[in-house]
N, CA, C, O and the ligand as a Tripos MOL2 file, in Angstrom:
@<TRIPOS>MOLECULE
protein
  261   259    66     0     0
PROTEIN
NO_CHARGES

@<TRIPOS>ATOM
      1 N          -1.4200   93.9060   26.9640 N.3       1 MET1
      2 CA         -1.3620   95.1840   26.2450 C.3       1 MET1
      3 C          -0.9550   94.9210   24.7980 C.2       1 MET1
      4 O           0.0540   94.2750   24.5180 O.2       1 MET1
      5 N          -1.7600   95.4340   23.9110 N.am      2 HIS2
      6 CA         -1.4580   95.2300   22.4970 C.3       2 HIS2
      7 C          -1.1900   96.5700   21.8260 C.2       2 HIS2
      8 O          -1.9060   97.5500   22.0330 O.2       2 HIS2
      9 N          -0.1930   96.5800   21.0600 N.am      3 ILE3
     10 CA          0.0870   97.8050   20.3020 C.3       3 ILE3
     11 C          -0.6650   97.7120   18.9870 C.2       3 ILE3
     12 O          -0.5810   96.7200   18.2620 O.2       3 ILE3
     13 N          -1.3850   98.7500   18.7100 N.am      4 LEU4
     14 CA         -2.1720   98.7630   17.4860 C.3       4 LEU4
     15 C          -1.5380   99.7200   16.4880 C.2       4 LEU4
     16 O          -0.9240  100.7280   16.8370 O.2       4 LEU4
     17 N          -1.7180   99.3510   15.2440 N.am      5 LYS5
     18 CA         -1.1460  100.1930   14.1950 C.3       5 LYS5
     19 C          -2.2320  100.5480   13.1950 C.2       5 LYS5
     20 O          -3.0460   99.7100   12.8070 O.2       5 LYS5
     21 N          -2.2250  101.7800   12.7980 N.am      6 CYS6
     22 CA         -3.2120  102.2210   11.8280 C.3       6 CYS6
     23 C          -2.6730  101.9630   10.4310 C.2       6 CYS6
     24 O          -1.6290  102.4940   10.0530 O.2       6 CYS6
     25 N          -3.3850  101.1470    9.6650 N.am      7 PRO7
     26 CA         -2.9120  100.8370    8.3110 C.3       7 PRO7
     27 C          -3.0250  102.0290    7.3820 C.2       7 PRO7
     28 O          -2.4320  102.0540    6.3040 O.2       7 PRO7
     29 N          -3.7770  102.9940    7.8050 N.am      8 ASN8
     30 CA         -4.0030  104.1650    6.9480 C.3       8 ASN8
     31 C          -2.8780  105.1790    7.0870 C.2       8 ASN8
     32 O          -2.2440  105.5490    6.0990 O.2       8 ASN8
     33 N          -2.6310  105.6250    8.3060 N.am      9 CYS9
     34 CA         -1.6100  106.6600    8.4970 C.3       9 CYS9
     35 C          -0.3610  106.0810    9.1530 C.2       9 CYS9
     36 O           0.5970  106.8070    9.4190 O.2       9 CYS9
     37 N          -0.3690  104.7660    9.4170 N.am     10 LYS10
     38 CA          0.8040  104.0560    9.9430 C.3      10 LYS10
     39 C           1.2160  104.5550   11.3260 C.2      10 LYS10
     40 O           2.3860  104.4790   11.7010 O.2      10 LYS10
     41 N           0.2630  105.0540   12.0640 N.am     11 SER11
     42 CA          0.5770  105.5320   13.4040 C.3      11 SER11
     43 C           0.3070  104.4120   14.4040 C.2      11 SER11
     44 O          -0.5730  103.5770   14.1950 O.2      11 SER11
     45 N           1.0670  104.4040   15.4830 N.am     12 TYR12
     46 CA          0.9140  103.3720   16.5000 C.3      12 TYR12
     47 C           0.1860  103.9290   17.7020 C.2      12 TYR12
     48 O           0.2650  105.1210   17.9970 O.2      12 TYR12
     49 N          -0.5090  103.0740   18.3780 N.am     13 GLY13
     50 CA         -1.2020  103.5240   19.5760 C.3      13 GLY13
     51 C          -1.8800  102.3640   20.2560 C.2      13 GLY13
     52 O          -1.9010  101.2450   19.7440 O.2      13 GLY13
     53 N          -2.4350  102.6440   21.4160 N.am     14 LEU14
     54 CA         -3.1420  101.6110   22.1600 C.3      14 LEU14
     55 C          -4.6390  101.6910   21.9300 C.2      14 LEU14
     56 O          -5.3790  100.7690   22.2730 O.2      14 LEU14
     57 N          -5.0780  102.7870   21.3530 N.am     15 LYS15
     58 CA         -6.4970  102.9430   21.0780 C.3      15 LYS15
     59 C          -6.8150  102.3870   19.7020 C.2      15 LYS15
     60 O          -6.0730  102.5710   18.7380 O.2      15 LYS15
     61 N          -7.9480  101.6990   19.6490 N.am     16 GLU16
     62 CA         -8.3250  101.0900   18.3770 C.3      16 GLU16
     63 C          -8.6820  102.1450   17.3360 C.2      16 GLU16
     64 O          -8.4020  101.9930   16.1470 O.2      16 GLU16
     65 N          -9.2960  103.2000   17.8060 N.am     17 SER17
     66 CA         -9.7010  104.2410   16.8650 C.3      17 SER17
     67 C          -8.5620  105.2350   16.6860 C.2      17 SER17
     68 O          -8.0630  105.8240   17.6450 O.2      17 SER17
     69 N          -8.1720  105.4010   15.4420 N.am     18 CYS18
     70 CA         -7.0630  106.3040   15.1640 C.3      18 CYS18
     71 C          -7.5930  107.7220   14.9780 C.2      18 CYS18
     72 O          -8.7780  107.9470   14.7280 O.2      18 CYS18
     73 N          -6.6780  108.6540   15.1100 N.am     19 ALA19
     74 CA         -7.0750  110.0570   14.9690 C.3      19 ALA19
     75 C          -7.4910  110.3650   13.5390 C.2      19 ALA19
     76 O          -8.2320  111.3150   13.2880 O.2      19 ALA19
     77 N          -7.0060  109.5500   12.6010 N.am     20 CYS20
     78 CA         -7.3300  109.8180   11.2040 C.3      20 CYS20
     79 C          -8.7040  109.2450   10.8490 C.2      20 CYS20
     80 O          -9.2030  109.4620    9.7450 O.2      20 CYS20
     81 N          -9.3020  108.5260   11.7690 N.am     21 GLY21
     82 CA        -10.6380  107.9900   11.5050 C.3      21 GLY21
     83 C         -10.6100  106.5140   11.1720 C.2      21 GLY21
     84 O         -11.6540  105.8630   11.1790 O.2      21 GLY21
     85 N          -9.4300  105.9670   10.8790 N.am     22 SER22
     86 CA         -9.3300  104.5430   10.5630 C.3      22 SER22
     87 C          -9.2570  103.7220   11.8410 C.2      22 SER22
     88 O          -9.0540  104.2560   12.9310 O.2      22 SER22
     89 N          -9.4230  102.4390   11.6900 N.am     23 LYS23
     90 CA         -9.3520  101.5480   12.8400 C.3      23 LYS23
     91 C          -7.9650  100.9190   12.8830 C.2      23 LYS23
     92 O          -7.4760  100.3700   11.8960 O.2      23 LYS23
     93 N          -7.3610  101.0160   14.0330 N.am     24 ARG24
     94 CA         -6.0220  100.4270   14.1560 C.3      24 ARG24
     95 C          -6.1340   98.9090   14.2970 C.2      24 ARG24
     96 O          -7.1090   98.3860   14.8370 O.2      24 ARG24
     97 N          -5.1400   98.2410   13.8110 N.am     25 VAL25
     98 CA         -5.1290   96.7780   13.8970 C.3      25 VAL25
     99 C          -3.9180   96.3340   14.7020 C.2      25 VAL25
    100 O          -2.9330   97.0590   14.8460 O.2      25 VAL25
    101 N          -4.0240   95.1400   15.2120 N.am     26 ARG26
    102 CA         -2.9410   94.5950   16.0260 C.3      26 ARG26
    103 C          -1.6900   94.4280   15.1870 C.2      26 ARG26
    104 O          -1.7400   94.0550   14.0150 O.2      26 ARG26
    105 N          -0.5720   94.7160   15.8240 N.am     27 VAL27
    106 CA          0.6980   94.5960   15.1150 C.3      27 VAL27
    107 C           1.3540   93.2960   15.5170 C.2      27 VAL27
    108 O           1.4920   92.9860   16.7000 O.2      27 VAL27
    109 N           1.7490   92.5550   14.5280 N.am     28 ARG28
    110 CA          2.4890   91.3320   14.8200 C.3      28 ARG28
    111 C           3.9530   91.5810   14.5010 C.2      28 ARG28
    112 O           4.2730   92.2410   13.5130 O.2      28 ARG28
    113 N           4.8230   91.0680   15.3160 N.am     29 PRO29
    114 CA          6.2410   91.2880   15.0610 C.3      29 PRO29
    115 C           6.6330   90.7810   13.6950 C.2      29 PRO29
    116 O           6.2530   89.6810   13.2940 O.2      29 PRO29
    117 N           7.3810   91.5750   12.9950 N.am     30 ALA30
    118 CA          7.8000   91.1930   11.6460 C.3      30 ALA30
    119 C           8.6170   89.9160   11.6930 C.2      30 ALA30
    120 O           9.5770   89.7950   12.4530 O.2      30 ALA30
    121 N           8.2190   88.9820   10.8740 N.am     31 LYS31
    122 CA          8.9100   87.6870   10.9050 C.3      31 LYS31
    123 C          10.2030   87.7310   10.1040 C.2      31 LYS31
    124 O          11.1050   86.9170   10.3000 O.2      31 LYS31
    125 N          10.2690   88.6730    9.2240 N.am     32 TYR32
    126 CA         11.3720   88.6600    8.2550 C.3      32 TYR32
    127 C          12.7490   88.7760    8.9130 C.2      32 TYR32
    128 O          13.6040   87.9080    8.7370 O.2      32 TYR32
    129 N          12.9530   89.8580    9.6740 N.am     33 SER33
    130 CA         14.3030   90.0760   10.1820 C.3      33 SER33
    131 C          14.7750   88.9610   11.1040 C.2      33 SER33
    132 O          15.8710   88.4400   10.8970 O.2      33 SER33
    133 N          13.9920   88.5690   12.1210 N.am     34 PRO34
    134 CA         14.4860   87.5060   13.0010 C.3      34 PRO34
    135 C          14.7020   86.1930   12.2580 C.2      34 PRO34
    136 O          15.6820   85.4860   12.4960 O.2      34 PRO34
    137 N          13.7920   85.8800   11.3700 N.am     35 ASP35
    138 CA         13.9330   84.6350   10.6160 C.3      35 ASP35
    139 C          15.2010   84.6710    9.7680 C.2      35 ASP35
    140 O          15.9440   83.6930    9.6820 O.2      35 ASP35
    141 N          15.4200   85.7970    9.1600 N.am     36 ASP36
    142 CA         16.6100   85.9340    8.3350 C.3      36 ASP36
    143 C          17.8600   85.7400    9.1780 C.2      36 ASP36
    144 O          18.8100   85.0600    8.7880 O.2      36 ASP36
    145 N          17.8210   86.3700   10.3610 N.am     37 LYS37
    146 CA         18.9660   86.2720   11.2560 C.3      37 LYS37
    147 C          19.2450   84.8060   11.5760 C.2      37 LYS37
    148 O          20.3760   84.3280   11.4780 O.2      37 LYS37
    149 N          18.1800   84.1120   11.9610 N.am     38 TYR38
    150 CA         18.3700   82.7110   12.3390 C.3      38 TYR38
    151 C          18.8190   81.8800   11.1490 C.2      38 TYR38
    152 O          19.6490   80.9790   11.2730 O.2      38 TYR38
    153 N          18.2520   82.2040    9.9910 N.am     39 ALA39
    154 CA         18.6300   81.4520    8.7970 C.3      39 ALA39
    155 C          20.1140   81.6510    8.5230 C.2      39 ALA39
    156 O          20.8380   80.7160    8.1820 O.2      39 ALA39
    157 N          20.5430   82.9030    8.6810 N.am     40 ASP40
    158 CA         21.9510   83.1980    8.4420 C.3      40 ASP40
    159 C          22.8040   82.4570    9.4620 C.2      40 ASP40
    160 O          23.8290   81.8650    9.1260 O.2      40 ASP40
    161 N          22.3580   82.5020   10.7190 N.am     41 TYR41
    162 CA         23.1050   81.8520   11.7780 C.3      41 TYR41
    163 C          23.1860   80.3530   11.5010 C.2      41 TYR41
    164 O          24.2280   79.7190   11.6710 O.2      41 TYR41
    165 N          22.0300   79.8020   11.0630 N.am     42 ARG42
    166 CA         22.0020   78.3650   10.7980 C.3      42 ARG42
    167 C          22.9270   78.0340    9.6330 C.2      42 ARG42
    168 O          23.6310   77.0250    9.6410 O.2      42 ARG42
    169 N          22.9070   78.9120    8.6310 N.am     43 ARG43
    170 CA         23.7520   78.6590    7.4810 C.3      43 ARG43
    171 C          25.2260   78.6610    7.9080 C.2      43 ARG43
    172 O          26.0210   77.8240    7.4790 O.2      43 ARG43
    173 N          25.5620   79.6410    8.7750 N.am     44 GLN44
    174 CA         26.9510   79.7220    9.2280 C.3      44 GLN44
    175 C          27.3040   78.4890   10.0490 C.2      44 GLN44
    176 O          28.3840   77.9180    9.8990 O.2      44 GLN44
    177 N          26.3910   78.0890   10.9100 N.am     45 ALA45
    178 CA         26.6380   76.9210   11.7500 C.3      45 ALA45
    179 C          26.8690   75.6990   10.8740 C.2      45 ALA45
    180 O          27.7690   74.8950   11.1190 O.2      45 ALA45
    181 N          26.0380   75.5790    9.8510 N.am     46 LYS46
    182 CA         26.1710   74.4490    8.9340 C.3      46 LYS46
    183 C          27.5400   74.4780    8.2640 C.2      46 LYS46
    184 O          28.2230   73.4640    8.1230 O.2      46 LYS46
    185 N          27.9080   75.7030    7.8540 N.am     47 LYS47
    186 CA         29.1920   75.8810    7.1830 C.3      47 LYS47
    187 C          30.3210   75.4090    8.1040 C.2      47 LYS47
    188 O          31.2150   74.6650    7.7030 O.2      47 LYS47
    189 N          30.2400   75.8750    9.3590 N.am     48 ASN48
    190 CA         31.2760   75.5170   10.3210 C.3      48 ASN48
    191 C          31.3290   74.0070   10.5140 C.2      48 ASN48
    192 O          32.4030   73.4080   10.5610 O.2      48 ASN48
    193 N          30.1560   73.4090   10.6250 N.am     49 VAL49
    194 CA         30.0950   71.9610   10.8150 C.3      49 VAL49
    195 C          30.7440   71.2760    9.6250 C.2      49 VAL49
    196 O          31.4840   70.3020    9.7660 O.2      49 VAL49
    197 N          30.4410   71.8210    8.4320 N.am     50 GLY50
    198 CA         31.0110   71.2390    7.2170 C.3      50 GLY50
    199 C          32.5300   71.3180    7.2520 C.2      50 GLY50
    200 O          33.2270   70.3580    6.9230 O.2      50 GLY50
    201 N          33.0220   72.4730    7.6530 N.am     51 ASN51
    202 CA         34.4660   72.6380    7.7060 C.3      51 ASN51
    203 C          35.0750   71.6670    8.7100 C.2      51 ASN51
    204 O          36.1060   71.0450    8.4540 O.2      51 ASN51
    205 N          34.4120   71.5530    9.8560 N.am     52 GLU52
    206 CA         34.9200   70.6520   10.8840 C.3      52 GLU52
    207 C          34.9660   69.2270   10.3590 C.2      52 GLU52
    208 O          35.8870   68.4570   10.6330 O.2      52 GLU52
    209 N          33.9100   68.9060    9.5770 N.am     53 ASP53
    210 CA         33.8260   67.5600    9.0350 C.3      53 ASP53
    211 C          35.0160   67.3020    8.1200 C.2      53 ASP53
    212 O          35.6450   66.2450    8.1800 O.2      53 ASP53
    213 N          35.3120   68.2770    7.2770 N.am     54 VAL54
    214 CA         36.4240   68.1150    6.3460 C.3      54 VAL54
    215 C          37.7330   67.9660    7.1120 C.2      54 VAL54
    216 O          38.5670   67.1180    6.7960 O.2      54 VAL54
    217 N          37.8900   68.8200    8.1360 N.am     55 GLN55
    218 CA         39.1210   68.7560    8.9130 C.3      55 GLN55
    219 C          39.2320   67.4120    9.6230 C.2      55 GLN55
    220 O          40.3030   66.8100    9.6890 O.2      55 GLN55
    221 N          38.1020   66.9600   10.1510 N.am     56 ALA56
    222 CA         38.1090   65.7000   10.8660 C.3      56 ALA56
    223 C          38.5280   64.5750    9.9250 C.2      56 ALA56
    224 O          39.3120   63.6950   10.2830 O.2      56 ALA56
    225 N          37.9870   64.6320    8.7220 N.am     57 LYS57
    226 CA         38.3310   63.5830    7.7510 C.3      57 LYS57
    227 C          39.8150   63.6190    7.4310 C.2      57 LYS57
    228 O          40.4700   62.5890    7.2740 O.2      57 LYS57
    229 N          40.3260   64.8560    7.3380 N.am     58 LYS58
    230 CA         41.7430   65.0000    7.0150 C.3      58 LYS58
    231 C          42.6050   64.3880    8.1080 C.2      58 LYS58
    232 O          43.5640   63.6610    7.8510 O.2      58 LYS58
    233 N          42.2170   64.7200    9.3580 N.am     59 THR59
    234 CA         43.0120   64.2160   10.4750 C.3      59 THR59
    235 C          42.8100   62.7260   10.6680 C.2      59 THR59
    236 O          43.6730   62.0080   11.1740 O.2      59 THR59
    237 N          41.5970   62.2800   10.2310 N.am     60 GLU60
    238 CA         41.3070   60.8680   10.3930 C.3      60 GLU60
    239 C          42.1730   60.0150    9.4770 C.2      60 GLU60
    240 O          42.5680   58.8990    9.8140 O.2      60 GLU60
    241 N          42.4540   60.5820    8.3050 N.am     61 THR61
    242 CA         43.2130   59.8260    7.3180 C.3      61 THR61
    243 C          44.5540   59.3530    7.9170 C.2      61 THR61
    244 O          45.3770   60.1860    8.2980 O.2      61 THR61
    245 N          44.7700   58.1180    8.0010 N.am     62 PRO62
    246 CA         46.0300   57.6040    8.5580 C.3      62 PRO62
    247 C          47.1900   57.8240    7.5930 C.2      62 PRO62
    248 O          47.0610   57.6620    6.3800 O.2      62 PRO62
    249 N          48.3040   58.1920    8.1630 N.am     63 SER63
    250 CA         49.4530   58.4200    7.2950 C.3      63 SER63
    251 C          50.1510   57.1040    7.0480 C.2      63 SER63
    252 O          50.7200   56.5050    7.9600 O.2      63 SER63
    253 N          50.1030   56.6630    5.8190 N.am     64 THR64
    254 CA         50.7150   55.3750    5.4930 C.3      64 THR64
    255 C          52.1930   55.5910    5.2100 C.2      64 THR64
    256 O          52.6240   55.8620    4.0890 O.2      64 THR64
    257 N          52.9330   55.4560    6.2860 N.am     65 ASN65
    258 CA         54.3500   55.6700    6.1080 C.3      65 ASN65
    259 C          55.1410   54.4920    6.6140 C.2      65 ASN65
    260 O          56.3700   54.4970    6.5430 O.2      65 ASN65
    261 ZN         -4.5970  106.5770   11.3180 Zn       66 ZN66
@<TRIPOS>BOND
     1     1     2 1
     2     2     3 1
     3     3     4 2
     4     3     5 am
     5     5     6 1
     6     6     7 1
     7     7     8 2
     8     7     9 am
     9     9    10 1
    10    10    11 1
    11    11    12 2
    12    11    13 am
    13    13    14 1
    14    14    15 1
    15    15    16 2
    16    15    17 am
    17    17    18 1
    18    18    19 1
    19    19    20 2
    20    19    21 am
    21    21    22 1
    22    22    23 1
    23    23    24 2
    24    23    25 am
    25    25    26 1
    26    26    27 1
    27    27    28 2
    28    27    29 am
    29    29    30 1
    30    30    31 1
    31    31    32 2
    32    31    33 am
    33    33    34 1
    34    34    35 1
    35    35    36 2
    36    35    37 am
    37    37    38 1
    38    38    39 1
    39    39    40 2
    40    39    41 am
    41    41    42 1
    42    42    43 1
    43    43    44 2
    44    43    45 am
    45    45    46 1
    46    46    47 1
    47    47    48 2
    48    47    49 am
    49    49    50 1
    50    50    51 1
    51    51    52 2
    52    51    53 am
    53    53    54 1
    54    54    55 1
    55    55    56 2
    56    55    57 am
    57    57    58 1
    58    58    59 1
    59    59    60 2
    60    59    61 am
    61    61    62 1
    62    62    63 1
    63    63    64 2
    64    63    65 am
    65    65    66 1
    66    66    67 1
    67    67    68 2
    68    67    69 am
    69    69    70 1
    70    70    71 1
    71    71    72 2
    72    71    73 am
    73    73    74 1
    74    74    75 1
    75    75    76 2
    76    75    77 am
    77    77    78 1
    78    78    79 1
    79    79    80 2
    80    79    81 am
    81    81    82 1
    82    82    83 1
    83    83    84 2
    84    83    85 am
    85    85    86 1
    86    86    87 1
    87    87    88 2
    88    87    89 am
    89    89    90 1
    90    90    91 1
    91    91    92 2
    92    91    93 am
    93    93    94 1
    94    94    95 1
    95    95    96 2
    96    95    97 am
    97    97    98 1
    98    98    99 1
    99    99   100 2
   100    99   101 am
   101   101   102 1
   102   102   103 1
   103   103   104 2
   104   103   105 am
   105   105   106 1
   106   106   107 1
   107   107   108 2
   108   107   109 am
   109   109   110 1
   110   110   111 1
   111   111   112 2
   112   111   113 am
   113   113   114 1
   114   114   115 1
   115   115   116 2
   116   115   117 am
   117   117   118 1
   118   118   119 1
   119   119   120 2
   120   119   121 am
   121   121   122 1
   122   122   123 1
   123   123   124 2
   124   123   125 am
   125   125   126 1
   126   126   127 1
   127   127   128 2
   128   127   129 am
   129   129   130 1
   130   130   131 1
   131   131   132 2
   132   131   133 am
   133   133   134 1
   134   134   135 1
   135   135   136 2
   136   135   137 am
   137   137   138 1
   138   138   139 1
   139   139   140 2
   140   139   141 am
   141   141   142 1
   142   142   143 1
   143   143   144 2
   144   143   145 am
   145   145   146 1
   146   146   147 1
   147   147   148 2
   148   147   149 am
   149   149   150 1
   150   150   151 1
   151   151   152 2
   152   151   153 am
   153   153   154 1
   154   154   155 1
   155   155   156 2
   156   155   157 am
   157   157   158 1
   158   158   159 1
   159   159   160 2
   160   159   161 am
   161   161   162 1
   162   162   163 1
   163   163   164 2
   164   163   165 am
   165   165   166 1
   166   166   167 1
   167   167   168 2
   168   167   169 am
   169   169   170 1
   170   170   171 1
   171   171   172 2
   172   171   173 am
   173   173   174 1
   174   174   175 1
   175   175   176 2
   176   175   177 am
   177   177   178 1
   178   178   179 1
   179   179   180 2
   180   179   181 am
   181   181   182 1
   182   182   183 1
   183   183   184 2
   184   183   185 am
   185   185   186 1
   186   186   187 1
   187   187   188 2
   188   187   189 am
   189   189   190 1
   190   190   191 1
   191   191   192 2
   192   191   193 am
   193   193   194 1
   194   194   195 1
   195   195   196 2
   196   195   197 am
   197   197   198 1
   198   198   199 1
   199   199   200 2
   200   199   201 am
   201   201   202 1
   202   202   203 1
   203   203   204 2
   204   203   205 am
   205   205   206 1
   206   206   207 1
   207   207   208 2
   208   207   209 am
   209   209   210 1
   210   210   211 1
   211   211   212 2
   212   211   213 am
   213   213   214 1
   214   214   215 1
   215   215   216 2
   216   215   217 am
   217   217   218 1
   218   218   219 1
   219   219   220 2
   220   219   221 am
   221   221   222 1
   222   222   223 1
   223   223   224 2
   224   223   225 am
   225   225   226 1
   226   226   227 1
   227   227   228 2
   228   227   229 am
   229   229   230 1
   230   230   231 1
   231   231   232 2
   232   231   233 am
   233   233   234 1
   234   234   235 1
   235   235   236 2
   236   235   237 am
   237   237   238 1
   238   238   239 1
   239   239   240 2
   240   239   241 am
   241   241   242 1
   242   242   243 1
   243   243   244 2
   244   243   245 am
   245   245   246 1
   246   246   247 1
   247   247   248 2
   248   247   249 am
   249   249   250 1
   250   250   251 1
   251   251   252 2
   252   251   253 am
   253   253   254 1
   254   254   255 1
   255   255   256 2
   256   255   257 am
   257   257   258 1
   258   258   259 1
   259   259   260 2
@<TRIPOS>SUBSTRUCTURE
     1 MET1         2 RESIDUE 1 A MET
     2 HIS2         6 RESIDUE 1 A HIS
     3 ILE3        10 RESIDUE 1 A ILE
     4 LEU4        14 RESIDUE 1 A LEU
     5 LYS5        18 RESIDUE 1 A LYS
     6 CYS6        22 RESIDUE 1 A CYS
     7 PRO7        26 RESIDUE 1 A PRO
     8 ASN8        30 RESIDUE 1 A ASN
     9 CYS9        34 RESIDUE 1 A CYS
    10 LYS10       38 RESIDUE 1 A LYS
    11 SER11       42 RESIDUE 1 A SER
    12 TYR12       46 RESIDUE 1 A TYR
    13 GLY13       50 RESIDUE 1 A GLY
    14 LEU14       54 RESIDUE 1 A LEU
    15 LYS15       58 RESIDUE 1 A LYS
    16 GLU16       62 RESIDUE 1 A GLU
    17 SER17       66 RESIDUE 1 A SER
    18 CYS18       70 RESIDUE 1 A CYS
    19 ALA19       74 RESIDUE 1 A ALA
    20 CYS20       78 RESIDUE 1 A CYS
    21 GLY21       82 RESIDUE 1 A GLY
    22 SER22       86 RESIDUE 1 A SER
    23 LYS23       90 RESIDUE 1 A LYS
    24 ARG24       94 RESIDUE 1 A ARG
    25 VAL25       98 RESIDUE 1 A VAL
    26 ARG26      102 RESIDUE 1 A ARG
    27 VAL27      106 RESIDUE 1 A VAL
    28 ARG28      110 RESIDUE 1 A ARG
    29 PRO29      114 RESIDUE 1 A PRO
    30 ALA30      118 RESIDUE 1 A ALA
    31 LYS31      122 RESIDUE 1 A LYS
    32 TYR32      126 RESIDUE 1 A TYR
    33 SER33      130 RESIDUE 1 A SER
    34 PRO34      134 RESIDUE 1 A PRO
    35 ASP35      138 RESIDUE 1 A ASP
    36 ASP36      142 RESIDUE 1 A ASP
    37 LYS37      146 RESIDUE 1 A LYS
    38 TYR38      150 RESIDUE 1 A TYR
    39 ALA39      154 RESIDUE 1 A ALA
    40 ASP40      158 RESIDUE 1 A ASP
    41 TYR41      162 RESIDUE 1 A TYR
    42 ARG42      166 RESIDUE 1 A ARG
    43 ARG43      170 RESIDUE 1 A ARG
    44 GLN44      174 RESIDUE 1 A GLN
    45 ALA45      178 RESIDUE 1 A ALA
    46 LYS46      182 RESIDUE 1 A LYS
    47 LYS47      186 RESIDUE 1 A LYS
    48 ASN48      190 RESIDUE 1 A ASN
    49 VAL49      194 RESIDUE 1 A VAL
    50 GLY50      198 RESIDUE 1 A GLY
    51 ASN51      202 RESIDUE 1 A ASN
    52 GLU52      206 RESIDUE 1 A GLU
    53 ASP53      210 RESIDUE 1 A ASP
    54 VAL54      214 RESIDUE 1 A VAL
    55 GLN55      218 RESIDUE 1 A GLN
    56 ALA56      222 RESIDUE 1 A ALA
    57 LYS57      226 RESIDUE 1 A LYS
    58 LYS58      230 RESIDUE 1 A LYS
    59 THR59      234 RESIDUE 1 A THR
    60 GLU60      238 RESIDUE 1 A GLU
    61 THR61      242 RESIDUE 1 A THR
    62 PRO62      246 RESIDUE 1 A PRO
    63 SER63      250 RESIDUE 1 A SER
    64 THR64      254 RESIDUE 1 A THR
    65 ASN65      258 RESIDUE 1 A ASN
    66 ZN66       261 GROUP 0 **** ****
């Protein structure tokens, strides 16, 4: 089952022919929002890894006493 969207009146439907007379086209899920989400998540993950790395280095440093 494909959801079709009319580029003319922006109406959704399963029928290819829209009531406005235009032909509906297949709708593809917007890539922007999910990609952005993942990018943000990845950025945060990277940040966390970076912080962990810094902390690890700090703890790794032997105390010369
Ligand atoms: Zn239409």
